[in-house]
Structures are given as structure tokens and as C-alpha cells.
MARMARBA-239885 format. One record per residue (C-alpha): x, y, z; residue in one letter. Coordinates in steps of 0.001 Angstrom, whole numbers. Layout:
REM MARMARBA-239885
       u       v       w rest
       X       Y       Z    a
...
***
This chain:
REM MARMARBA-239885
       u       v       w rest
  -37194   95101   26285    m
  -35001   97475   24948    i
  -31957   96763   23219    f
  -29513   98836   21302    d
  -27596   98146   18209    i
  -24060   99311   16437    k
  -24726  101036   13431    r
  -22203   98537   12311    e
  -23680   95812   13056    n
  -27147   97139   11505    f
  -26912   96151    8621    k
  -27489   92780    9459    s
  -30402   93782    8933    t
  -31258   93145    5109    i
  -31404   89006    5723    f
  -34026   89589    8035    i
  -37902   90451    6276    k
  -39519   92637    8749    n
  -37766   91327   11738    p
  -39023   93640   14928    i
  -40479   96646   15577    h
  -39429   99600   13794    p
  -36948  101244   15577    p
  -37174  103906   18357    l
  -35083  106254   17942    g
  -31021  107005   16497    f
  -28361  107917   19385    c
  -26101  109675   17505    p
  -22993  110186   20294    n
  -22902  106729   20442    d
  -24329  105629   16836    q
  -26792  102946   17987    t
  -29940  102513   16806    f
  -32843  101768   19978    r
  -35566   99189   19241    y
  -38334   97996   21527    a
  -39439   93766   20814    i
  -41516   91228   22883    p
  -39266   89776   25231    t
  -41570   86011   24352    i
  -38817   83972   23896    g
  -35675   86505   23954    i
  -33488   85244   27024    k
  -30442   88216   26174    a
  -30064   91440   25603    c
  -28700   91640   21373    f
  -24794   92460   23298    d
  -22538   91826   20033    s
  -22647   91536   16097    s
  -22508   87223   16762    s
  -25578   86929   18631    k
  -27650   89125   16432    f
  -26511   87019   13329    s
  -27649   83920   15395    k
  -30907   85538   15455    m
  -30857   86289   11519    v
  -30430   82298   10868    r
  -33577   81188   13624    q
  -35515   83620   10951    n
  -33748   82499    7093    q
  -35282   78790    8991    t
  -39069   80113    8594    f
  -38366   81950    5310    a
  -41285   81822    3171    e
  -41919   79512     403    g
  -42387   80363   -3850    a
  -45285   82348   -5237    s
  -48333   80907   -6247    i
  -48931   83397   -8393    n
  -45166   83367  -10823    k
  -44370   81002  -12200    p
  -40826   78913  -11320    p
  -37893   80641  -13068    l
  -35635   77992  -14523    f
  -32093   79172  -14941    t
  -31325   75297  -16250    g
  -29991   73949  -13614    e
  -32597   70871  -11803    n
  -34995   70514  -14878    d
  -36981   67680  -13970    p
  -38025   69865  -10262    f
  -38485   72654  -12928    w
  -40436   70742  -15386    k
  -42741   69196  -12209    v
  -43475   72249  -10340    r
  -43854   74184  -13650    m
  -46583   71338  -15333    q
  -48218   71718  -11710    i
  -48476   75953  -11735    f
  -50213   75950  -15997    l
  -52912   72855  -14873    e
  -53349   75205  -11193    s
  -53938   78390  -13874    v
  -56299   76194  -16915    d
  -56260   72765  -17017    r
  -56249   73774  -20630    g
  -53310   75890  -20979    i
  -51435   72866  -19679    w
  -53444   69981  -22267    d
  -51872   72302  -25375    v
  -48792   72332  -23882    v
  -48809   68464  -24695    l
  -51617   68135  -27220    n
  -50089   71264  -29583    g
  -53201   74329  -29921    p
  -56490   74434  -31019    f
  -57045   75905  -34667    v
  -61149   75768  -35949    p
  -61122   74611  -38889    v
  -63540   74946  -41812    d
  -64681   71878  -44156    v
  -64592   72469  -47681    v
  -64826   69741  -49575    n
  -63760   67266  -47384    d
  -60787   68531  -46997    v
  -59802   71020  -43249    q
  -59063   74252  -44334    e
  -57906   77177  -41265    p
  -60712   79606  -40584    k
  -60244   83317  -41536    p
  -59994   84151  -37741    f
  -62543   87062  -38427    s
  -65169   83583  -38257    q
  -64495   82497  -34969    w
  -66493   81136  -32759    l
  -66550   82871  -29198    a
  -65968   79439  -28082    e
  -63216   78670  -30806    e
  -61900   82358  -29628    n
  -61150   81070  -25956    r
  -59897   77451  -26950    r
  -57318   79259  -28861    s
  -55783   81849  -26459    q
  -54464   77756  -24359    y
  -51723   78384  -26324    d
  -50995   81968  -26622    v
  -51133   82137  -22715    r
  -48669   79282  -22053    a
  -46188   80764  -24386    r
  -46649   83784  -21521    n
  -46470   81826  -18919    i
  -42963   79730  -20856    i
  -41001   82517  -21335    s
  -41732   85242  -18774    s
  -40619   81730  -16700    a
  -37655   81516  -18138    l
  -34113   83602  -17750    t
  -32423   85585  -21135    l
  -30037   82924  -21909    d
  -33251   79749  -22008    k
  -35138   82185  -23559    f
  -33205   82656  -26437    y
  -32858   79158  -26968    r
  -37315   79513  -27864    i
  -37477   82637  -29380    l
  -38131   81535  -32856    v
  -41033   78896  -31653    c
  -44610   79772  -32618    t
  -46180   77582  -30242    g
  -46443   76855  -26332    a
  -45710   72153  -27440    q
  -42619   73497  -29622    e
  -41501   75433  -26923    m
  -41623   73073  -23730    w
  -39628   69732  -26688    e
  -36707   72105  -27554    i
  -36514   72632  -23344    l
  -36532   68826  -22658    r
  -35013   68166  -25629    v
  -31873   70609  -24722    t
  -32596   69900  -20892    h
  -33342   66216  -21018    e
  -30935   65256  -24070    g
  -32989   62741  -27045    t
  -33385   59728  -27425    d
  -29945   57969  -27193    n
  -28667   59762  -24183    v
  -32466   58873  -22138    k
  -31578   56052  -22981    r
  -28122   56051  -21865    a
  -28506   58008  -18830    r
  -31465   55482  -17969    k
  -29396   52315  -17617    n
  -26777   53678  -15793    s
  -29810   54527  -12852    l
  -30594   51324  -13008    i
  -27285   49735  -12207    q
  -27162   52649   -9458    e
  -30613   51454   -8134    y
  -29330   47583   -8102    e
  -26081   48547   -6244    m
  -27414   51075   -4324    f
  -26259   50199     -50    r
  -25771   52265    2825    m
  -22366   54985    2919    q
  -19910   54830    5037    q
  -20845   57224    7461    g
  -24917   57651    6540    e
  -28031   58090    8021    t
  -31332   56795    7608    i
  -32298   60207    6416    y
  -29726   61056    3885    d
  -29963   57028    2532    v
  -33923   57102    1863    q
  -32812   60818     260    k
  -30127   59732   -2111    r
  -32634   56960   -2437    f
  -35384   58812   -3562    t
  -34139   60832   -6678    h
  -32584   57396   -8112    i
  -36603   56454   -8314    v
  -38000   59611   -9128    n
  -35511   59823  -12257    h
  -36046   56854  -12949    l
  -39216   57435  -12964    s
  -39331   60472  -15407    r
  -37340   57939  -17064    l
  -39622   55713  -17938    g
  -39366   53410  -15326    k
  -41267   52596  -12398    n
  -40843   50052   -9649    f
  -43920   48486   -7204    d
  -43892   49583   -3569    i
  -42726   46155   -1981    d
  -39832   45852   -4210    e
  -39005   49812   -3336    l
  -39261   49189     969    n
  -37574   44981    -446    i
  -34248   47859   -1026    k
  -34442   49911     467    i
  -34366   47800    3833    l
  -31072   45582    1853    k
  -28960   48404    1194    s
  -29028   49843    5029    l
  -25960   48770    7441    n
  -26950   46387   10243    r
  -24047   47273   12735    t
***
């Protein structure tokens, strides 16, 4: 199939990743780009900008997911979502990297007169050097996942565990703040009801959001209890 796109509509193609084959040519007389595309699934020529925009929206439905080779970027929004993805990313690189985020860096030591002292770097064994690199790699990944504003918050940190803790307290709050939020969510859970005009999908999404947040704050529920709760919350009409 051959179809034309006027120059003024051609700018829309920037929203599509490899949408169609390269243009066959450009006609300077009528300012038109001429394309050839497969006819499978195409029911009409793109003779207007509205139809072309429709194809743009359809292609966006099949957008690519996040990269598995880059840490998820943290802008300060949706902290629980970022933390889960970041943990998965760190563990996918090496389990030892996530371990130093939780438990702190490995520091080779010597025992002198029953007292542990840091071992000079020149005396480190190959295995000790390998394990000590976990903290460096964790700091590199975490700092690479932050915007400039968030990076300044952890600029003076010397370890990955300290970086993670500062980000956690900044966005989750202190223990008192977390306790207050937990109580608020528990009340929201207990009062949960299907709202007017909500679909089953909307109810399930909102309910799961509450339960997941409570789980992150240390409040867990039995699966049978959750099933009964969601069933009771539904309207009978």
C-alpha cells in the first residue's frame, strides 16, 4: 500500500519508534512524504492527521518496558515502587551487592592482641578485595539511579548502607511518622468499601494498593482474611 503524509503531519512520527519503513521519497510540489507499508491490519489510508494520530496511539500501547541493564531512576515520587525495583536490580547484578546495602560493607581485619584492626590495603587477599568491591558497586549503582537533587542528599555518605538509610528516612519518615501512616492505612483498610461507579478492577487495584503499603510497613494479612474483606466490600446491587 502506498500512502502520503503532508509535511505538516509528518512531525507526528517522532512519537513512534520505527513506525513504518523509511519514506520512498519526498515530493516538493505538494510537500508530501510518500510511504510504502504492509497492508496487513491496515483498513484505510492515512488521509488525515486524525487517522495518523490514531496509529500513533495504537503503537504506544506496545511501548517497551524499562531497561534491565540500567538502575531505575528515582525522582522522589513513588518511593515504594522504586525501592522494590531497585532491590531486584541490585540482586540481579550480585546478591552480595544487596547484602552490603542491608548489612554494611565488608572490611578486612587483622586480630592483634585480641583486638580487631582494619587490615592495610596492601595486605588484602584477592577474596577480601573482591568482597570489599560490593560496597563500591552498590554506591555506584545507587548514585547512578538518582536525580541531581536526590544525589546531593547522599553526597557525603561513605557507604551504600548509609545512602539507602538516608533515602529511606527522607521519603518514608522517622519511626513516628511511619507509625502514624500505618495507623491511618489500617483505618482505611477497615473502612474499605466499593465506591459509587467503581468497577471490580478499580476496587481490586485500590485494595491491593492499601494492602501492599501496609505490608511495607510491617502489617501483614492472611490470604483468607483478604479474600473475605474484598468480598464484603463489594456492592450487592
